[in-house]
Structures are given as C-alpha cells and as structure tokens.
C-alpha positions as protocol buffer text, in pm:
chain_id: "A"
residue {
  index: 1
  type: MET
  ca { x: 0 y: 0 z: 0 }
}
residue {
  index: 2
  type: LYS
  ca { x: 299 y: 228 z: 49 }
}
residue {
  index: 3
  type: ILE
  ca { x: 381 y: 199 z: -321 }
}
residue {
  index: 4
  type: ILE
  ca { x: 29 y: 303 z: -422 }
}
residue {
  index: 5
  type: GLY
  ca { x: 31 y: 591 z: -174 }
}
residue {
  index: 6
  type: ILE
  ca { x: 369 y: 717 z: -290 }
}
residue {
  index: 7
  type: SER
  ca { x: 267 y: 687 z: -655 }
}
residue {
  index: 8
  type: LEU
  ca { x: -56 y: 880 z: -599 }
}
residue {
  index: 9
  type: LEU
  ca { x: 129 y: 1143 z: -395 }
}
residue {
  index: 10
  type: MET
  ca { x: 387 y: 1187 z: -670 }
}
residue {
  index: 11
  type: MET
  ca { x: 115 y: 1208 z: -937 }
}
residue {
  index: 12
  type: GLY
  ca { x: -72 y: 1469 z: -733 }
}
residue {
  index: 13
  type: CYS
  ca { x: 240 y: 1677 z: -677 }
}
residue {
  index: 14
  type: LEU
  ca { x: 339 y: 1667 z: -1043 }
}
residue {
  index: 15
  type: MET
  ca { x: -12 y: 1754 z: -1161 }
}
residue {
  index: 16
  type: GLY
  ca { x: -27 y: 2038 z: -910 }
}
residue {
  index: 17
  type: PHE
  ca { x: 309 y: 2164 z: -1031 }
}
residue {
  index: 18
  type: SER
  ca { x: 193 y: 2145 z: -1393 }
}
residue {
  index: 19
  type: LEU
  ca { x: -133 y: 2325 z: -1313 }
}
residue {
  index: 20
  type: GLY
  ca { x: 56 y: 2589 z: -1116 }
}
residue {
  index: 21
  type: ILE
  ca { x: 292 y: 2660 z: -1403 }
}
residue {
  index: 22
  type: ASP
  ca { x: 0 y: 2686 z: -1647 }
}
residue {
  index: 23
  type: ILE
  ca { x: -181 y: 2929 z: -1417 }
}
residue {
  index: 24
  type: LEU
  ca { x: 136 y: 3138 z: -1377 }
}
residue {
  index: 25
  type: GLN
  ca { x: 159 y: 3154 z: -1756 }
}
residue {
  index: 26
  type: GLY
  ca { x: -184 y: 3313 z: -1768 }
}
residue {
  index: 27
  type: PHE
  ca { x: -415 y: 3022 z: -1843 }
}
residue {
  index: 28
  type: ASP
  ca { x: -740 y: 2996 z: -1649 }
}
residue {
  index: 29
  type: ILE
  ca { x: -806 y: 2684 z: -1441 }
}
residue {
  index: 30
  type: SER
  ca { x: -1021 y: 2509 z: -1703 }
}
residue {
  index: 31
  type: GLN
  ca { x: -756 y: 2553 z: -1971 }
}
residue {
  index: 32
  type: ALA
  ca { x: -485 y: 2435 z: -1730 }
}
residue {
  index: 33
  type: LEU
  ca { x: -687 y: 2119 z: -1654 }
}
residue {
  index: 34
  type: TYR
  ca { x: -741 y: 2064 z: -2027 }
}
residue {
  index: 35
  type: ASN
  ca { x: -365 y: 2090 z: -2082 }
}
residue {
  index: 36
  type: ALA
  ca { x: -304 y: 1835 z: -1804 }
}
residue {
  index: 37
  type: ILE
  ca { x: -529 y: 1570 z: -1961 }
}
residue {
  index: 38
  type: SER
  ca { x: -469 y: 1648 z: -2329 }
}
residue {
  index: 39
  type: PRO
  ca { x: -202 y: 1377 z: -2377 }
}
residue {
  index: 40
  type: PHE
  ca { x: -468 y: 1117 z: -2299 }
}
residue {
  index: 41
  type: ARG
  ca { x: -714 y: 1268 z: -2548 }
}
residue {
  index: 42
  type: VAL
  ca { x: -489 y: 1198 z: -2847 }
}
residue {
  index: 43
  type: MET
  ca { x: -413 y: 835 z: -2758 }
}
residue {
  index: 44
  type: GLU
  ca { x: -549 y: 559 z: -2979 }
}
residue {
  index: 45
  type: ILE
  ca { x: -757 y: 271 z: -2845 }
}
residue {
  index: 46
  type: ALA
  ca { x: -463 y: 29 z: -2839 }
}
residue {
  index: 47
  type: GLU
  ca { x: -248 y: 279 z: -2645 }
}
residue {
  index: 48
  type: LEU
  ca { x: -527 y: 338 z: -2394 }
}
residue {
  index: 49
  type: PHE
  ca { x: -572 y: -38 z: -2353 }
}
residue {
  index: 50
  type: VAL
  ca { x: -200 y: -85 z: -2280 }
}
residue {
  index: 51
  type: LEU
  ca { x: -201 y: 210 z: -2037 }
}
residue {
  index: 52
  type: PHE
  ca { x: -501 y: 82 z: -1841 }
}
residue {
  index: 53
  type: PHE
  ca { x: -366 y: -275 z: -1848 }
}
residue {
  index: 54
  type: LEU
  ca { x: -35 y: -163 z: -1697 }
}
residue {
  index: 55
  type: VAL
  ca { x: -213 y: 46 z: -1432 }
}
residue {
  index: 56
  type: PHE
  ca { x: -436 y: -254 z: -1354 }
}
residue {
  index: 57
  type: LEU
  ca { x: -130 y: -479 z: -1315 }
}
residue {
  index: 58
  type: PHE
  ca { x: 35 y: -223 z: -1087 }
}
residue {
  index: 59
  type: PHE
  ca { x: -266 y: -201 z: -855 }
}
residue {
  index: 60
  type: THR
  ca { x: -325 y: -577 z: -863 }
}
residue {
  index: 61
  type: GLU
  ca { x: 35 y: -652 z: -766 }
}
residue {
  index: 62
  type: SER
  ca { x: 27 y: -393 z: -487 }
}
residue {
  index: 63
  type: VAL
  ca { x: -296 y: -534 z: -343 }
}
residue {
  index: 64
  type: TYR
  ca { x: -162 y: -889 z: -370 }
}
residue {
  index: 65
  type: LEU
  ca { x: 157 y: -798 z: -185 }
}
residue {
  index: 66
  type: PHE
  ca { x: -45 y: -614 z: 82 }
}
residue {
  index: 67
  type: ILE
  ca { x: -272 y: -915 z: 139 }
}
residue {
  index: 68
  type: LYS
  ca { x: 23 y: -1155 z: 140 }
}
residue {
  index: 69
  type: GLN
  ca { x: 208 y: -944 z: 395 }
}
residue {
  index: 70
  type: ARG
  ca { x: -103 y: -911 z: 612 }
}
residue {
  index: 71
  type: LYS
  ca { x: -163 y: -1287 z: 616 }
}
residue {
  index: 72
  type: GLY
  ca { x: 203 y: -1345 z: 699 }
}
residue {
  index: 73
  type: ASN
  ca { x: 178 y: -1113 z: 999 }
}
residue {
  index: 74
  type: GLU
  ca { x: -138 y: -1290 z: 1124 }
}
residue {
  index: 75
  type: GLY
  ca { x: 41 y: -1625 z: 1119 }
}
residue {
  index: 76
  type: GLN
  ca { x: 314 y: -1492 z: 1347 }
}
residue {
  index: 77
  type: LYS
  ca { x: 73 y: -1389 z: 1623 }
}
C-alpha cells in the first residue's frame, strides 16, 4: 500500500506543479486542466488499452503484496 500511496502522492504533486505553471503563464483553471489531460485525449484505443492494463497490473500486484504481507503477519501472532 505504500507503493500506491507514494505513486498517488507523486502524481498529485506533479499535476499540481503542472497546473501551477499553467496558471502562472496566464491560463485559467479550465484551460490548465485541459492541458493536463490532453495527452490522454490523443491516444489511440490500443495505447489506452495498454495504459489501463499496466495500471491494472500495478494495482493488482500492490494489493496482492499487501494481502500476502497481512496474512504473513497474522500467522506470526
């Protein structure tokens, strides 16, 4: 779960940094948000499938490791 938390924290910080730079450049908030998600708007279906598949594998592995670690700790009690 630490890996997921760190990844989400890093994503949030980087998106906030990107939005902050766009706002400092004079864009309004809606245009800054559009700029943040525009790379995903030009992706083809196959690229989106690969992206979501890799994200799914990342979360699945993290949850599996969390459950495995939790069951290992229960056996030691």
